[in-house]
DRENTORKOL-3810 file (N, C-alpha, C; in nm, 4 decimals):
REM DRENTORKOL-3810
@n.u->-2.7957; n.v->-0.6862; n.w->12.1761; ca.u->-2.7881; ca.v->-0.8059; ca.w->12.0633; c.u->-2.7753; c.v->-0.9272; c.w->12.1402
@n.u->-2.8544; n.v->-1.0289; n.w->12.0695; ca.u->-2.8582; ca.v->-1.1603; ca.w->12.1117; c.u->-2.7332; c.v->-1.2404; c.w->12.0724
@n.u->-2.7166; n.v->-1.3587; n.w->12.1305; ca.u->-2.6045; ca.v->-1.4434; ca.w->12.0911; c.u->-2.6511; c.v->-1.5187; c.w->11.9459
@n.u->-2.5423; n.v->-1.5664; n.w->11.8873; ca.u->-2.5789; ca.v->-1.6420; ca.w->11.7555; c.u->-2.6876; c.v->-1.7461; c.w->11.7717
@n.u->-2.7688; n.v->-1.7627; n.w->11.6807; ca.u->-2.8758; ca.v->-1.8713; ca.w->11.6810; c.u->-2.8093; c.v->-2.0060; c.w->11.6243
@n.u->-2.8684; n.v->-2.1187; n.w->11.6498; ca.u->-2.8163; ca.v->-2.2434; ca.w->11.5727; c.u->-2.8400; c.v->-2.2095; c.w->11.4363
@n.u->-2.7638; n.v->-2.2732; n.w->11.3474; ca.u->-2.7631; ca.v->-2.2463; ca.w->11.2047; c.u->-2.8872; c.v->-2.2700; c.w->11.1337
@n.u->-2.9691; n.v->-2.3603; n.w->11.1606; ca.u->-3.1046; ca.v->-2.3932; ca.w->11.1037; c.u->-3.2069; c.v->-2.2938; c.w->11.1485
@n.u->-3.1964; n.v->-2.2660; n.w->11.2693; ca.u->-3.2990; ca.v->-2.1555; ca.w->11.3181; c.u->-3.2575; c.v->-2.0276; c.w->11.2704
@n.u->-3.1349; n.v->-1.9896; n.w->11.2561; ca.u->-3.0909; ca.v->-1.8501; ca.w->11.2121; c.u->-3.1335; c.v->-1.8460; c.w->11.0672
@n.u->-3.1190; n.v->-1.9560; n.w->10.9853; ca.u->-3.1594; ca.v->-1.9518; ca.w->10.8562; c.u->-3.3054; c.v->-1.9262; c.w->10.8270
@n.u->-3.3948; n.v->-1.9949; n.w->10.9094; ca.u->-3.5325; ca.v->-1.9828; ca.w->10.9016; c.u->-3.5741; c.v->-1.8372; c.w->10.9259
@n.u->-3.5072; n.v->-1.7707; n.w->11.0232; ca.u->-3.5476; ca.v->-1.6374; ca.w->11.0638; c.u->-3.4922; c.v->-1.5337; c.w->10.9639
@n.u->-3.3741; n.v->-1.5553; n.w->10.9396; ca.u->-3.2963; ca.v->-1.4579; ca.w->10.8472; c.u->-3.3536; c.v->-1.4549; c.w->10.7060
@n.u->-3.3882; n.v->-1.5699; n.w->10.6510; ca.u->-3.4411; ca.v->-1.5827; ca.w->10.5269; c.u->-3.5767; c.v->-1.5386; c.w->10.5123
@n.u->-3.6597; n.v->-1.5193; n.w->10.6028; ca.u->-3.7947; ca.v->-1.4822; ca.w->10.6132; c.u->-3.8087; c.v->-1.3466; c.w->10.5488
@n.u->-3.8511; n.v->-1.3431; n.w->10.4244; ca.u->-3.8643; ca.v->-1.2134; ca.w->10.3409; c.u->-3.9522; c.v->-1.1141; c.w->10.4181
@n.u->-4.0598; n.v->-1.1512; n.w->10.4819; ca.u->-4.1503; ca.v->-1.0626; ca.w->10.5416; c.u->-4.1319; c.v->-1.0636; c.w->10.6943
@n.u->-4.0323; n.v->-1.1124; n.w->10.7462; ca.u->-4.0156; ca.v->-1.1286; ca.w->10.8891; c.u->-4.0745; c.v->-1.2475; c.w->10.9551
@n.u->-4.0757; n.v->-1.2523; n.w->11.0828; ca.u->-4.1079; ca.v->-1.3633; ca.w->11.1639; c.u->-4.1916; c.v->-1.3340; c.w->11.2791
@n.u->-4.2928; n.v->-1.4101; n.w->11.3094; ca.u->-4.3812; ca.v->-1.3987; ca.w->11.4179; c.u->-4.3404; c.v->-1.5095; c.w->11.5022
@n.u->-4.3118; n.v->-1.4719; n.w->11.6378; ca.u->-4.2886; ca.v->-1.5714; ca.w->11.7433; c.u->-4.4130; c.v->-1.5937; c.w->11.8238
@n.u->-4.4624; n.v->-1.7307; n.w->11.8329; ca.u->-4.5685; ca.v->-1.7653; ca.w->11.9057; c.u->-4.5280; c.v->-1.8635; c.w->12.0265
@n.u->-4.5302; n.v->-1.8088; n.w->12.1416; ca.u->-4.4784; ca.v->-1.8810; ca.w->12.2502; c.u->-4.5681; c.v->-1.8502; c.w->12.3718
@n.u->-4.6270; n.v->-1.9543; n.w->12.4212; ca.u->-4.7260; ca.v->-1.9367; ca.w->12.5424; c.u->-4.6544; c.v->-1.9704; c.w->12.6882
@n.u->-4.5177; n.v->-1.9807; n.w->12.6745; ca.u->-4.4460; ca.v->-1.9892; ca.w->12.7937; c.u->-4.4120; c.v->-2.1275; c.w->12.8283
@n.u->-4.3103; n.v->-2.1385; n.w->12.9149; ca.u->-4.2589; ca.v->-2.2671; ca.w->12.9584; c.u->-4.3445; c.v->-2.3441; c.w->13.0548
@n.u->-4.4486; n.v->-2.2719; n.w->13.1203; ca.u->-4.5384; ca.v->-2.3453; ca.w->13.2060; c.u->-4.6567; c.v->-2.3943; c.w->13.1332
@n.u->-4.6794; n.v->-2.3472; n.w->13.0101; ca.u->-4.7967; ca.v->-2.3855; ca.w->12.9361; c.u->-4.7805; c.v->-2.5295; c.w->12.8829
@n.u->-4.8800; n.v->-2.6103; n.w->12.9106; ca.u->-4.8729; ca.v->-2.7554; ca.w->12.8656; c.u->-4.9562; c.v->-2.7596; c.w->12.7375
@n.u->-4.8783; n.v->-2.7854; n.w->12.6275; ca.u->-4.9555; ca.v->-2.7871; ca.w->12.4967; c.u->-5.0590; c.v->-2.8963; c.w->12.4921
@n.u->-5.0531; n.v->-2.9980; n.w->12.5753; ca.u->-5.1581; ca.v->-3.0932; ca.w->12.5735; c.u->-5.2790; c.v->-3.0498; c.w->12.6383
@n.u->-5.2973; n.v->-2.9220; n.w->12.6914; ca.u->-5.4170; ca.v->-2.8613; ca.w->12.7292; c.u->-5.4841; c.v->-2.7769; c.w->12.6267
@n.u->-5.4136; n.v->-2.7590; n.w->12.5125; ca.u->-5.4816; ca.v->-2.6899; ca.w->12.4018; c.u->-5.5664; c.v->-2.7751; c.w->12.3356
@n.u->-5.6963; n.v->-2.7474; n.w->12.3119; ca.u->-5.7892; ca.v->-2.8304; ca.w->12.2460; c.u->-5.7442; c.v->-2.8366; c.w->12.0904
@n.u->-5.7626; n.v->-2.9369; n.w->12.0229; ca.u->-5.7357; ca.v->-2.9704; ca.w->11.8751; c.u->-5.7994; c.v->-2.8489; c.w->11.8007
@n.u->-5.9194; n.v->-2.8146; n.w->11.8315; ca.u->-5.9913; ca.v->-2.7116; ca.w->11.7404; c.u->-5.9126; c.v->-2.5818; c.w->11.7658
@n.u->-5.8580; n.v->-2.5427; n.w->11.8679; ca.u->-5.7869; ca.v->-2.4278; ca.w->11.8995; c.u->-5.6577; c.v->-2.4154; c.w->11.8234
@n.u->-5.5886; n.v->-2.5432; n.w->11.8341; ca.u->-5.4566; ca.v->-2.5448; ca.w->11.7578; c.u->-5.4841; c.v->-2.5305; c.w->11.6092
@n.u->-5.5808; n.v->-2.6093; n.w->11.5576; ca.u->-5.6218; ca.v->-2.5920; ca.w->11.4183; c.u->-5.6454; c.v->-2.4528; c.w->11.3740
@n.u->-5.7122; n.v->-2.3773; n.w->11.4624; ca.u->-5.7535; ca.v->-2.2462; ca.w->11.4322; c.u->-5.6258; c.v->-2.1433; c.w->11.4275
@n.u->-5.5301; n.v->-2.1713; n.w->11.5231; ca.u->-5.4060; ca.v->-2.1029; ca.w->11.5020; c.u->-5.3411; c.v->-2.1291; c.w->11.3754
@n.u->-5.3273; n.v->-2.2664; n.w->11.3379; ca.u->-5.2632; ca.v->-2.3111; ca.w->11.2265; c.u->-5.3287; c.v->-2.2528; c.w->11.1033
@n.u->-5.4500; n.v->-2.2531; n.w->11.0953; ca.u->-5.5171; ca.v->-2.1870; ca.w->10.9764; c.u->-5.4913; c.v->-2.0381; c.w->10.9807
@n.u->-5.4955; n.v->-1.9687; n.w->11.0817; ca.u->-5.4622; ca.v->-1.8323; ca.w->11.0774; c.u->-5.3261; c.v->-1.7946; c.w->11.0496
@n.u->-5.2376; n.v->-1.8798; n.w->11.1015; ca.u->-5.0841; ca.v->-1.8537; ca.w->11.0521; c.u->-5.0596; c.v->-1.8809; c.w->10.9175
@n.u->-5.1294; n.v->-1.9773; n.w->10.8579; ca.u->-5.1185; ca.v->-2.0141; ca.w->10.7232; c.u->-5.1436; c.v->-1.9010; c.w->10.6231
@n.u->-5.2210; n.v->-1.8144; n.w->10.6600; ca.u->-5.2651; ca.v->-1.6876; ca.w->10.5896; c.u->-5.1623; c.v->-1.5737; c.w->10.5981
@n.u->-5.0741; n.v->-1.5825; n.w->10.6752; ca.u->-4.9715; ca.v->-1.4712; ca.w->10.6974; c.u->-4.8631; c.v->-1.4789; c.w->10.5951
@n.u->-4.8064; n.v->-1.3704; n.w->10.5545; ca.u->-4.6929; ca.v->-1.3761; ca.w->10.4625; c.u->-4.5703; c.v->-1.3949; c.w->10.5436
@n.u->-4.5668; n.v->-1.3750; n.w->10.6768; ca.u->-4.4678; ca.v->-1.3951; ca.w->10.7546; c.u->-4.4330; c.v->-1.5412; c.w->10.7878
@n.u->-4.3218; n.v->-1.5834; n.w->10.8254; ca.u->-4.3018; ca.v->-1.7062; ca.w->10.8808; c.u->-4.3346; c.v->-1.7114; c.w->11.0240
@n.u->-4.3821; n.v->-1.8277; n.w->11.0742; ca.u->-4.4209; ca.v->-1.8220; ca.w->11.2320; c.u->-4.3300; c.v->-1.9162; c.w->11.2983
@n.u->-4.2615; n.v->-1.8885; n.w->11.4028; ca.u->-4.1917; ca.v->-1.9876; ca.w->11.4872; c.u->-4.2770; c.v->-2.0034; c.w->11.6072
@n.u->-4.3200; n.v->-2.1310; n.w->11.6304; ca.u->-4.4116; ca.v->-2.1586; ca.w->11.7367; c.u->-4.3373; c.v->-2.2553; c.w->11.8280
@n.u->-4.3262; n.v->-2.2028; n.w->11.9610; ca.u->-4.2737; ca.v->-2.3032; ca.w->12.0760; c.u->-4.3852; c.v->-2.3992; c.w->12.0967
@n.u->-4.3484; n.v->-2.5206; n.w->12.0660; ca.u->-4.4513; ca.v->-2.6407; ca.w->12.0891; c.u->-4.3739; c.v->-2.7500; c.w->12.1325
@n.u->-4.3975; n.v->-2.8028; n.w->12.2504; ca.u->-4.3264; ca.v->-2.9091; ca.w->12.3013; c.u->-4.4016; c.v->-3.0396; c.w->12.3054
@n.u->-4.5070; n.v->-3.0501; n.w->12.2206; ca.u->-4.5793; ca.v->-3.1798; ca.w->12.2051; c.u->-4.5272; c.v->-3.2401; c.w->12.0706
@n.u->-4.5894; n.v->-3.3552; n.w->12.0404; ca.u->-4.5550; ca.v->-3.4045; ca.w->11.9193; c.u->-4.5669; c.v->-3.3181; c.w->11.7921
@n.u->-4.5103; n.v->-3.3393; n.w->11.6961; ca.u->-4.5083; ca.v->-3.2525; ca.w->11.5655; c.u->-4.6601; c.v->-3.2858; c.w->11.5110
@n.u->-4.7022; n.v->-3.1763; n.w->11.4510; ca.u->-4.8331; ca.v->-3.1783; ca.w->11.3833; c.u->-4.8016; c.v->-3.1106; c.w->11.2517
@n.u->-4.9033; n.v->-3.1515; n.w->11.1561; ca.u->-4.8904; ca.v->-3.1059; ca.w->11.0206; c.u->-4.9135; c.v->-2.9512; c.w->11.0194
@n.u->-4.8410; n.v->-2.8846; n.w->10.9402; ca.u->-4.8438; ca.v->-2.7303; ca.w->10.9418; c.u->-4.7972; c.v->-2.6880; c.w->10.8150
@n.u->-4.8479; n.v->-2.5670; n.w->10.7742; ca.u->-4.8011; ca.v->-2.5183; ca.w->10.6363; c.u->-4.6530; c.v->-2.4855; c.w->10.6395
@n.u->-4.5941; n.v->-2.4484; n.w->10.5285; ca.u->-4.4601; ca.v->-2.4377; ca.w->10.5158; c.u->-4.4017; c.v->-2.3192; c.w->10.5911
@n.u->-4.4902; n.v->-2.2170; n.w->10.6068; ca.u->-4.4513; ca.v->-2.0978; ca.w->10.6744; c.u->-4.4371; c.v->-2.1149; c.w->10.8489
@n.u->-4.4783; n.v->-2.2255; n.w->10.8926; ca.u->-4.4867; ca.v->-2.2449; ca.w->11.0412; c.u->-4.3743; c.v->-2.3629; c.w->11.0700
@n.u->-4.3006; n.v->-2.3156; n.w->11.1781; ca.u->-4.1961; ca.v->-2.4158; ca.w->11.2309; c.u->-4.2306; c.v->-2.4242; c.w->11.3754
@n.u->-4.2161; n.v->-2.5627; n.w->11.4120; ca.u->-4.2457; ca.v->-2.5919; ca.w->11.5630; c.u->-4.1221; c.v->-2.6124; c.w->11.6210
@n.u->-4.0828; n.v->-2.5695; n.w->11.7344; ca.u->-3.9698; ca.v->-2.6023; ca.w->11.8202; c.u->-3.9973; c.v->-2.6222; c.w->11.9563
@n.u->-3.9318; n.v->-2.7382; n.w->12.0082; ca.u->-3.9520; ca.v->-2.7727; ca.w->12.1587; c.u->-3.9004; c.v->-2.6752; c.w->12.2477
@n.u->-3.7803; n.v->-2.6106; n.w->12.1997; ca.u->-3.7174; ca.v->-2.5228; ca.w->12.2978; c.u->-3.6621; c.v->-2.4102; c.w->12.2002
@n.u->-3.6633; n.v->-2.2888; n.w->12.2571; ca.u->-3.6024; ca.v->-2.1854; ca.w->12.1862; c.u->-3.5139; c.v->-2.0928; c.w->12.2779
@n.u->-3.4019; n.v->-2.0361; n.w->12.2238; ca.u->-3.3322; ca.v->-1.9509; ca.w->12.3068; c.u->-3.4052; c.v->-1.8127; c.w->12.2898
@n.u->-3.5046; n.v->-1.7885; n.w->12.3750; ca.u->-3.6015; ca.v->-1.6957; ca.w->12.3644; c.u->-3.5273; c.v->-1.5471; c.w->12.3484
@n.u->-3.4426; n.v->-1.5214; n.w->12.4398; ca.u->-3.3930; ca.v->-1.3883; ca.w->12.4329; c.u->-3.3114; c.v->-1.3674; c.w->12.3111
@n.u->-3.2409; n.v->-1.4634; n.w->12.2584; ca.u->-3.1707; ca.v->-1.4613; ca.w->12.1439; c.u->-3.2746; c.v->-1.4357; c.w->12.0140
@n.u->-3.3672; n.v->-1.5036; n.w->12.0124; ca.u->-3.4730; ca.v->-1.4968; ca.w->11.9084; c.u->-3.5360; c.v->-1.3622; c.w->11.9151
@n.u->-3.5716; n.v->-1.3053; n.w->12.0318; ca.u->-3.6311; ca.v->-1.1754; ca.w->12.0453; c.u->-3.5283; c.v->-1.0671; c.w->12.0100
@n.u->-3.3984; n.v->-1.0911; n.w->12.0186; ca.u->-3.3091; ca.v->-0.9918; ca.w->11.9784; c.u->-3.2843; c.v->-0.9946; c.w->11.8219
@n.u->-3.3288; n.v->-1.0857; n.w->11.7455; ca.u->-3.3080; ca.v->-1.0975; ca.w->11.6018; c.u->-3.3836; c.v->-0.9848; c.w->11.5393
@n.u->-3.3083; n.v->-0.9108; n.w->11.4441; ca.u->-3.3692; ca.v->-0.7974; ca.w->11.3694; c.u->-3.4806; c.v->-0.8357; c.w->11.2746
@n.u->-3.5064; n.v->-0.9561; n.w->11.2405; ca.u->-3.6083; ca.v->-0.9979; ca.w->11.1461; c.u->-3.7324; c.v->-1.0424; c.w->11.2137
@n.u->-3.7323; n.v->-1.0410; n.w->11.3515; ca.u->-3.8531; ca.v->-1.0745; ca.w->11.4455; c.u->-3.9356; c.v->-0.9549; c.w->11.4395
@n.u->-4.0586; n.v->-0.9795; n.w->11.3953; ca.u->-4.1574; ca.v->-0.8580; ca.w->11.3833; c.u->-4.2642; c.v->-0.8600; c.w->11.5015
@n.u->-4.3066; n.v->-0.9850; n.w->11.5509; ca.u->-4.4028; ca.v->-0.9763; ca.w->11.6472; c.u->-4.3826; c.v->-1.1017; c.w->11.7427
@n.u->-4.4011; n.v->-1.0685; n.w->11.8714; ca.u->-4.4001; ca.v->-1.1859; ca.w->11.9673; c.u->-4.5351; c.v->-1.1914; c.w->12.0237
@n.u->-4.6127; n.v->-1.3034; n.w->12.0020; ca.u->-4.7510; ca.v->-1.3400; ca.w->12.0569; c.u->-4.7113; c.v->-1.4457; c.w->12.1706
@n.u->-4.7623; n.v->-1.3992; n.w->12.3018; ca.u->-4.7345; ca.v->-1.4783; ca.w->12.4121; c.u->-4.8419; c.v->-1.4434; c.w->12.5124
@n.u->-4.8437; n.v->-1.5235; n.w->12.6154; ca.u->-4.9372; ca.v->-1.4956; ca.w->12.7309; c.u->-4.8664; c.v->-1.3983; c.w->12.8110
@n.u->-4.9301; n.v->-1.2962; n.w->12.8657; ca.u->-4.8615; ca.v->-1.1866; ca.w->12.9528; c.u->-4.8540; c.v->-1.2449; c.w->13.0930
@n.u->-4.7445; n.v->-1.2917; n.w->13.1342; ca.u->-4.7223; ca.v->-1.3457; ca.w->13.2640; c.u->-4.5713; c.v->-1.2958; c.w->13.3145
@n.u->-4.5561; n.v->-1.2923; n.w->13.4390; ca.u->-4.4256; ca.v->-1.2653; ca.w->13.4977; c.u->-4.3152; c.v->-1.3511; c.w->13.4538
@n.u->-4.3500; n.v->-1.4739; n.w->13.4241; ca.u->-4.2478; ca.v->-1.5769; ca.w->13.3798; c.u->-4.2111; c.v->-1.5379; c.w->13.2333
@n.u->-4.2971; n.v->-1.4940; n.w->13.1493; ca.u->-4.2533; ca.v->-1.4479; ca.w->13.0107; c.u->-4.1687; c.v->-1.3359; c.w->13.0161
@n.u->-4.1827; n.v->-1.2469; n.w->13.1030; ca.u->-4.0939; ca.v->-1.1342; ca.w->13.1243; c.u->-3.9478; c.v->-1.1810; c.w->13.1618
@n.u->-3.9470; n.v->-1.2871; n.w->13.2521; ca.u->-3.8156; ca.v->-1.3446; ca.w->13.2853; c.u->-3.7466; c.v->-1.4014; c.w->13.1642
@n.u->-3.8391; n.v->-1.4983; n.w->13.1067; ca.u->-3.7872; ca.v->-1.5792; ca.w->12.9980; c.u->-3.7361; c.v->-1.4784; c.w->12.8758
@n.u->-3.8172; n.v->-1.3723; n.w->12.8621; ca.u->-3.7912; ca.v->-1.2900; ca.w->12.7490; c.u->-3.6830; c.v->-1.1688; c.w->12.7793
@n.u->-3.6301; n.v->-1.1752; n.w->12.8980; ca.u->-3.5351; ca.v->-1.0712; ca.w->12.9349; c.u->-3.5887; c.v->-0.9529; c.w->12.9837
@n.u->-3.7206; n.v->-0.9347; n.w->12.9865; ca.u->-3.7874; ca.v->-0.8106; ca.w->13.0500; c.u->-3.8039; c.v->-0.7020; c.w->12.9629
@n.u->-3.7230; n.v->-0.6765; n.w->12.8542; ca.u->-3.7365; ca.v->-0.5733; ca.w->12.7713; c.u->-3.8259; c.v->-0.5734; c.w->12.6607
@n.u->-3.8904; n.v->-0.6826; n.w->12.6303; ca.u->-3.9629; ca.v->-0.7121; ca.w->12.5173; c.u->-4.1232; c.v->-0.7065; c.w->12.5582
@n.u->-4.1809; n.v->-0.6465; n.w->12.4537; ca.u->-4.3409; ca.v->-0.6474; ca.w->12.4863; c.u->-4.4092; c.v->-0.7735; c.w->12.4262
@n.u->-4.4808; n.v->-0.8289; n.w->12.5025; ca.u->-4.5751; ca.v->-0.9330; ca.w->12.4570; c.u->-4.6900; c.v->-0.8803; c.w->12.3771
@n.u->-4.7289; n.v->-0.9248; n.w->12.2621; ca.u->-4.8282; ca.v->-0.8732; ca.w->12.1840; c.u->-4.9566; c.v->-0.9747; c.w->12.2047
END
């Protein structure tokens, strides 16, 4: 089990009726390298999900649908341990294994 999450983050995850998708490209990913069109494609795709989406994004905030929340930093191991997390979308790297605690599968 993970440690308790900050209240606002725990509320976002716990109150997600259909669960949460975590989208994190890792700490070495520079969000400024993502083309605008790519980011918009992700936002459009995520807007169609019934799940809430927690997106690790350390650039300036962008407009997004109500089911998408951007966070500059996440207690990754604790988020991954939350029972309402359904899917983790990430880049499969050795660094993600370390950040995620090694026991979680990146989808």
